[in-house]
C-alpha positions in Angstrom: -110.6 12.2 21.0 -112.2 11.4 24.3 -112.8 7.6 24.8 -115.0 6.3 27.9 -114.5 3.0 29.4 -117.3 0.4 29.5 -118.0 1.4 33.0 -119.0 5.1 32.9 -117.7 5.8 36.6 -114.4 7.1 35.1 -113.2 8.8 31.9 -109.9 8.3 30.0 -109.1 11.3 28.1 -106.9 9.9 25.4 -105.4 6.5 24.6 -101.9 7.6 25.2 -102.7 8.7 28.9 -101.7 6.6 31.8 -104.3 8.0 34.2 -108.2 8.1 34.3 -110.5 10.6 36.1 -113.1 9.3 38.5 -116.7 10.5 37.6 -118.6 9.0 40.6 -120.1 11.9 42.8 -118.7 10.3 46.0 -115.5 8.9 44.6 -114.8 5.2 44.3 -113.8 2.8 47.1 -111.0 0.4 47.0 -112.0 -2.9 45.3 -114.1 -1.3 42.7 -113.7 -3.4 39.5 -114.3 -2.1 35.9 -115.1 -4.1 32.8 -111.9 -3.0 31.4 -110.0 -5.0 34.1 -108.9 -2.1 36.3 -109.4 -2.6 40.1 -108.9 0.3 42.5 -106.6 -0.5 45.5 -107.7 2.6 47.4 -110.6 5.2 47.7 -110.3 7.7 44.9 -112.3 11.1 45.3 -114.4 12.4 42.5 -112.5 14.1 39.9 -109.2 12.8 41.0 -106.8 10.5 39.1 -106.3 6.8 39.2 -103.3 5.1 37.6 -104.2 2.7 34.7 -100.6 1.1 34.8 -97.8 0.8 37.3 -95.8 4.1 37.3 -92.3 3.9 38.7 -90.9 6.5 40.9 -89.7 9.3 38.4 -91.8 8.1 35.8 -94.2 10.4 33.6 -97.7 11.0 34.7 -99.6 11.5 31.4 -102.9 13.2 30.6 -104.1 15.0 27.4 -101.3 13.0 25.9 -98.8 15.2 27.8 -96.6 14.7 30.8 -98.2 16.7 33.6 -95.6 15.6 36.2 -93.4 12.9 37.5 -94.2 10.3 40.2 -92.7 11.1 43.6 -92.7 7.5 44.5 -94.0 4.1 42.8 -97.7 4.3 42.1 -99.4 0.9 41.5 -102.1 0.4 39.1 -105.5 1.3 40.4 -103.7 3.7 42.9 -105.0 7.2 43.7 -102.7 9.8 42.2 -102.8 12.4 44.9 -101.3 15.9 44.1 -98.5 15.0 46.6 -97.3 12.4 44.4 -96.9 14.6 41.4 -93.7 16.5 41.0 -94.1 19.6 39.0 -92.0 19.4 35.8 -90.1 22.4 34.4 -91.9 24.8 32.3 -91.2 24.4 28.5 -87.9 26.3 27.5 -89.0 29.3 25.3 -85.9 29.3 23.2 -86.6 26.0 21.3 -90.3 26.3 20.7 -91.6 25.9 17.2 -93.2 29.1 15.8 -96.0 29.0 13.2 -95.2 25.4 12.2 -98.8 24.0 12.5 -100.9 27.1 11.3 -104.6 25.8 11.3 -106.4 26.2 8.0 -109.3 28.7 8.2 -112.6 27.2 8.9 -115.3 27.8 6.4 -116.8 31.2 7.2 -120.3 31.6 8.7 -122.2 34.4 7.1 -125.6 36.1 7.7 -125.3 36.0 11.6 -126.2 39.2 13.5 -126.9 40.7 16.9 -128.8 43.8 18.2 -126.1 46.1 19.4 -125.1 49.7 20.0 -122.6 51.4 17.6 -120.2 53.9 19.1 -118.4 56.9 17.5 -115.1 55.2 17.5 -116.5 52.3 15.3 -116.8 49.7 18.2 -120.0 48.0 19.0 -121.6 47.2 22.3 -124.0 44.6 23.5 -125.0 46.5 26.5 -125.8 50.3 27.3 -124.1 50.9 30.6 -123.2 54.0 32.7 -119.5 53.3 34.1 -118.0 55.2 36.7 -114.2 55.1 36.5 -112.2 55.9 39.4 -108.5 57.2 39.6 -107.7 55.9 43.1 -109.1 53.1 45.3 -109.7 55.7 48.2 -113.0 56.8 46.5 -114.4 53.1 46.2 -116.6 53.3 49.1 -118.3 56.5 48.0 -118.7 55.3 44.4 -120.4 52.2 45.6 -122.6 54.2 47.8 -123.6 56.4 44.7 -124.2 53.4 42.5 -126.9 52.1 44.8 -128.5 55.6 44.7 -128.4 55.7 41.0 -129.8 52.3 40.6 -132.7 53.0 43.0 -133.6 56.6 42.0 -132.1 57.6 38.7 -132.2 54.5 36.3 -135.9 54.1 36.3 -136.2 57.6 34.6 -133.8 56.1 31.8 -135.4 52.8 30.5 -132.8 52.4 27.6 -130.0 52.2 30.1 -129.2 48.7 31.0 -127.3 49.5 34.4 -124.6 51.2 36.1 -121.1 49.8 37.1 -118.3 51.2 39.3 -114.7 50.5 38.0 -113.1 50.3 41.4 -109.4 49.1 41.6 -106.6 49.0 44.0 -104.4 51.6 42.4 -103.7 55.2 42.1 -102.6 56.4 45.6 -99.0 56.9 46.8 -97.6 54.6 43.7 -94.5 55.1 41.8 -96.4 56.5 38.8 -93.5 56.7 36.5 -92.1 53.4 37.0 -91.7 51.1 33.9 -94.3 48.6 35.2 -96.8 51.4 36.0 -97.8 51.2 32.3 -99.9 48.0 33.0 -102.3 49.3 35.5 -102.6 52.6 33.9 -103.4 51.1 30.5 -105.9 48.5 32.0 -108.0 51.2 33.8 -107.8 53.6 30.8 -108.9 50.8 28.3 -111.6 49.7 30.7 -113.2 53.0 30.3 -113.3 52.6 26.6 -115.3 49.4 26.9 -117.9 49.4 23.9 -120.8 48.8 26.4 -120.2 52.4 28.0 -120.9 54.2 24.8 -118.1 56.7 25.0 -119.6 58.3 28.0 -116.4 58.5 30.4 -117.0 59.7 33.9 -114.1 59.7 36.5 -114.4 60.0 40.2 -110.9 61.0 42.0 -110.0 62.2 45.5 -107.6 65.0 44.5 -104.4 63.9 46.2 -103.7 60.8 44.4 -100.7 60.0 42.2 -102.8 59.0 39.2 -104.7 62.1 38.6 -107.8 61.8 36.3 -105.9 63.8 33.5 -103.1 61.2 33.5 -105.7 58.4 33.6 -107.6 59.8 30.7 -104.4 60.5 28.7 -103.4 56.8 29.3 -99.9 55.5 28.0 -98.4 56.1 24.5 -100.0 53.1 22.9 -103.7 53.8 23.6 -106.4 55.9 22.2 -106.6 59.1 24.2 -109.9 59.9 26.0 -111.2 63.4 25.4 -110.6 65.5 28.5 -113.7 67.4 29.7 -113.5 68.7 33.3 -117.3 68.6 33.6 -116.9 64.7 33.7 -114.5 64.7 36.5 -115.6 64.9 40.1 -112.8 65.5 42.8 -114.0 64.6 46.2 -111.5 66.9 47.7 -112.9 70.0 45.7 -113.2 73.1 47.9 -116.8 73.4 46.6 -117.8 70.3 48.5 -119.1 71.0 52.0 -119.4 67.5 53.6 -120.4 64.1 52.2 -123.8 65.1 50.9 -122.3 67.8 48.6 -119.9 65.1 47.1 -122.7 62.7 46.5 -125.0 65.4 45.0 -122.2 66.4 42.6 -121.6 62.9 41.4 -125.3 62.4 40.9 -125.5 65.7 38.9 -122.6 64.4 36.6 -124.1 61.0 36.2 -127.6 62.1 35.4 -126.0 64.2 32.2 -124.3 60.9 31.1 -127.7 58.9 31.6 -129.5 61.4 29.4 -127.1 60.8 26.5 -127.0 57.1 26.9 -130.8 56.9 26.9 -130.9 58.2 23.4 -129.0 55.3 22.2 -130.8 52.7 20.2 -130.0 49.1 19.4 -129.4 48.4 15.6 -128.7 45.0 13.7 -125.0 44.5 13.6 -123.0 41.7 11.9 -121.6 39.2 14.4 -118.2 40.1 13.0 -118.4 43.2 15.3 -118.3 41.1 18.5 -115.3 41.2 20.6 -115.5 38.2 23.2 -113.0 37.5 26.1 -112.7 34.0 27.6 -112.3 33.8 31.2 -111.4 30.9 33.6 -114.4 29.5 35.5 -114.0 27.2 38.6 -111.6 24.8 37.2 -111.4 21.2 38.1 -110.3 17.9 36.4 -113.3 17.9 34.2 -113.0 21.4 32.8 -110.6 20.3 30.1 -112.9 17.6 28.8 -116.3 19.2 29.3 -116.6 22.9 29.7 -113.6 24.2 28.0 -113.7 22.3 24.9 -117.4 23.6 24.6 -116.2 27.0 25.0 -113.5 26.5 22.5 -116.0 25.2 20.0 -118.0 28.5 20.5 -114.8 30.4 20.0 -114.3 28.9 16.7 -117.9 29.7 15.7 -117.2 33.3 16.6 -114.0 33.3 14.6 -115.8 31.8 11.6 -118.3 34.8 11.8 -115.3 37.2 11.6 -115.5 38.1 15.3 -112.7 38.6 17.7 -112.0 36.2 20.5 -109.5 37.0 23.3 -107.9 34.1 25.2 -106.5 35.4 28.5 -104.6 34.4 31.5 -100.8 34.1 31.2 -100.6 31.9 34.1 -102.6 29.3 32.5 -100.7 29.5 29.1 -97.2 29.3 30.1 -97.1 25.6 31.0 -99.0 24.6 27.6 -97.2 27.3 25.4 -95.5 24.6 23.3 -99.1 23.7 21.9 -99.8 27.4 21.1 -96.7 28.8 19.5 -97.1 26.3 16.4 -100.8 27.9 15.9 -99.4 31.4 15.7 -100.4 32.9 12.3 -96.7 33.7 11.6 -93.3 33.7 13.3 -93.7 37.4 14.3 -96.8 36.5 16.2 -95.0 33.4 17.7 -92.2 35.6 19.0 -94.7 37.9 20.5 -96.1 35.0 22.5 -92.4 34.1 23.6 -92.1 37.7 24.8 -95.1 37.8 26.9 -94.1 34.4 28.4 -90.7 35.8 29.1 -92.2 38.8 30.7 -94.2 36.5 33.0 -91.2 34.3 33.9 -89.2 37.6 34.9 -92.2 38.8 36.8 -92.3 35.5 38.9 -88.5 35.8 39.4 -88.6 39.4 40.5 -91.1 38.6 43.2 -89.5 35.2 44.0 -92.8 33.6 43.4 -93.4 29.9 43.4 -95.2 29.1 40.1 -96.7 26.1 42.1 -98.9 28.3 43.9 -101.2 27.9 41.1 -103.8 26.0 41.0 -105.7 27.2 44.0 -106.9 24.9 46.8 -110.3 24.6 45.4 -108.8 23.5 42.0 -106.8 20.9 43.8 -109.8 19.7 45.7 -111.4 19.3 42.3 -108.7 17.0 41.1 -106.1 19.4 39.4 -102.7 18.3 40.6 -100.8 21.4 39.4 -100.6 24.2 37.0 -99.5 22.1 34.0 -102.6 19.9 34.2 -104.7 23.1 34.6 -103.0 24.7 31.7 -103.4 21.8 29.4 -107.2 21.9 30.1 -107.4 25.7 30.0 -106.1 26.2 26.5 -109.1 24.1 25.3 -111.1 27.5 25.5 -109.0 28.8 22.8 -110.6 26.6 20.2 -108.5 25.6 17.1 -108.2 28.7 15.1 -105.0 30.5 14.2 -103.5 33.1 16.7 -103.4 36.4 14.9 -102.3 38.8 17.5 -100.7 38.9 21.1 -101.5 41.7 23.4 -99.6 42.8 26.6 -101.6 43.1 29.7 -104.3 45.8 29.5 -104.1 46.3 25.7 -107.2 46.3 23.2 -107.0 44.1 20.2 -106.3 45.7 16.9 -107.1 42.7 14.6 -110.2 40.5 14.1 
């Protein structure tokens, strides 16, 4: 429950918290008094935290009824809890977390809700009808962006049923260790992006010719994904000997694109049940209010979709790790709970391999908006996941297999 003090210039998230968040647009000055008896002893910027009680050095700083850090020094009641005063606590130990101990009961189903979508041959349903140009290497990005502009200006007007064209550019594919164990992540990700339901199964690939990630390897993907049918006529290699200069490359791409546009233009929307939707939750511009305003609203929408039988994906390992102890109890069973732990362990190892400081998140903009550290950000972020049970855990770049 979110309770609001008599004076609406700050909010207190839970009764257990020992901090409040300043709401006033310009922050609040020293000497500001509230009907609840609190008096500020210094200026507190908008979105930043103020101590509701005296917090001793080493004492817990509590928000969302969870410890987000320890006080670096004594913080007096009414004082500004600047990020520099918040010591980052250790991440929850994975070995002792409860698994599937508080599985939420299924909410009453919502029936009869539909949307106008595009059915695909593989059983998926899209909400848009887009031409996607997949790339096998980052070196072709400039050419692809150039061609996308031409397609938008000269070709799309001829195909009114096509909603647009997108370039799936990335920073991979050139002189990479293509058989390294971790290479599965970028290959699987680029491969599965091409299978997005909004692209109607019309896979078009632009490559250079000399890259490690050849188009054939990209379409084959990894052992755990759906293979994309290989059709050489849908692949354009810019270094092909038939190309004589830049104009020749562009004309070849446009010719292949038009074949796809002709097929996409034949697609028609039809009424589909809301259970066919697959929705991904993504982080916005996080600040201290996100966890009490935007994220809970998105979480509520998430639960509505689940009640319709739809699939909701809650992403961002970096914003789950420090609140994982609140998610493992929601796993539908212990097996799913263990998969959560496996992905968190993968992330821990990833940081350790790169000798990366986990305090690098949040970003400077997040901190300006009042977030002290990744723990506070994580606690607010998980509100996007709603209250439904977690039924499946995916590795980076995987597609969901369960609703």
